[in-house]
N, C-alpha and C positions, 0 to 999 in steps of 0.2 A: 768618571773620565773618560773623554777621549779620545786618544790620540789620532794626531795629527799630521801629514808629511806635506816637505813641500821640496821642492828640486831646486837646490841652489849650489849655487858657488863659493857663494859669501857670507853667508847667513844670516844674509838682509833679503837680499830679493829673490825672485824667484825667476829664474834666469835657464830655466835648464830642462833639455827635450828628456822625455822618459827614458829611450831605449840607450843616451851616450852620458846620462847626471853620472855623476862621480862618485854625489854628497847630498842626503836627504838628509833634512834636518825634521825631528819625528818630538810635536810639542804631544802635552798632556794639556789639554783644554776640556775646561766646565764653564756652568758659565760666570760662575766665582773668580777663577782660578788661572793662571796659564801659567805655562813653563817647559824648560828646554828638558826633553828627558834623557834625549842624543841625539848626537850628530853620526851618520852612518854613509862612514865611507867606502867606495868599494875603486873596485880595482878596475884600469882600463876597458871601457868596450871591446869584445871580443867580434870580430868577423860574421861568424856565424846565430843571422838573427835571434832565431828562438835561444840557442842558451844565454846569449844579448837580454833579448828581456826576458828568462825566467830567471839571469842571476838580480836584476834590476826587480823585480815581482818579492823575490827571496827578501828582500831590505825593507821590504816592505807594505808583506804580508798580511803584520799585523798593527796593522793603521787601519781607521774605519776612510779616512777620507785623502787623498791622493793630492797638492797645487804642483799644476806645473807647467812648463810656459807650450809646450808643447806633448804631444801624444800620436800616433800610429797608432791605425784605428785596430791591424792586432794585437796589437800590444794594452790598450786600452779594451776589448773584447775582454784579454785579460786579468786584467789590472777587476775591470766586474767582475770575471767570476771568480777572486777569490773575497769576493765580496767586500774590496773597497770601493771607494765613488770617486774618480779620477774626476776633477776641474781641472779645464785649461784656464790660469787666466792670462791677463799681457805681460807679455816676460821683463821683468823689471816689476813688476810688481812688491811692496814691501810686505812682508813676513807679517810683522808686524799689524798691519793695516789689515790687513789677510783674516788676523787671528782677533780683531776688533769687531770689523763684520761678522765673521760668525757665535763671537758672546751676543751682539747685537741682536741676528736671529734665534741663538740660543736662547735672549733670556724676554721674545716674543713668540711669537706662534710661529715654531720650523714647522718646513714644508713638510708631508708626511712622507720622502724619504729618509730624512734625514730624523724625526721621531721612533724611526722605525731604528732609524740608528741604535739615540740614545734608549730604548727599549733594552736592546741590544744590548750595548754596555753596562747594563744594569746601571747610568748616568742618568736621572733627572735633572741633577740639577745646573743651572742657568751660571756664567763665567763673568765674570770683569780681568782684565790682564793689565799691567800695566812692564813696559816698556824694562828690560832689562841694564 
């Protein structure tokens, strides 16, 4: 199972900028299953840029993939260095749609970066998700 984070304000759509996000919904996703692992609620972002990025990074450090509406270059580099793959999606993209899309990719021929994540997580499984 891969842990996949979504920057969201409502648990339905990806609509948050990484640096100011107050909630990350983390799902466990495999080719057959997907379920909400937990919602991680954070304090408001502080003014210090480095501290703000670090606090958000701490919330998703155990995830393989991060979906955001926006992310700055410095933050994206730090996320990548933490071995989390950031994906910028159009604001208000449905979380359910993103999960289904990821499952289709996992069930088919995943790109090399995703195959590497699957090997690292010990998951060679292929997922199917149904909305809650």
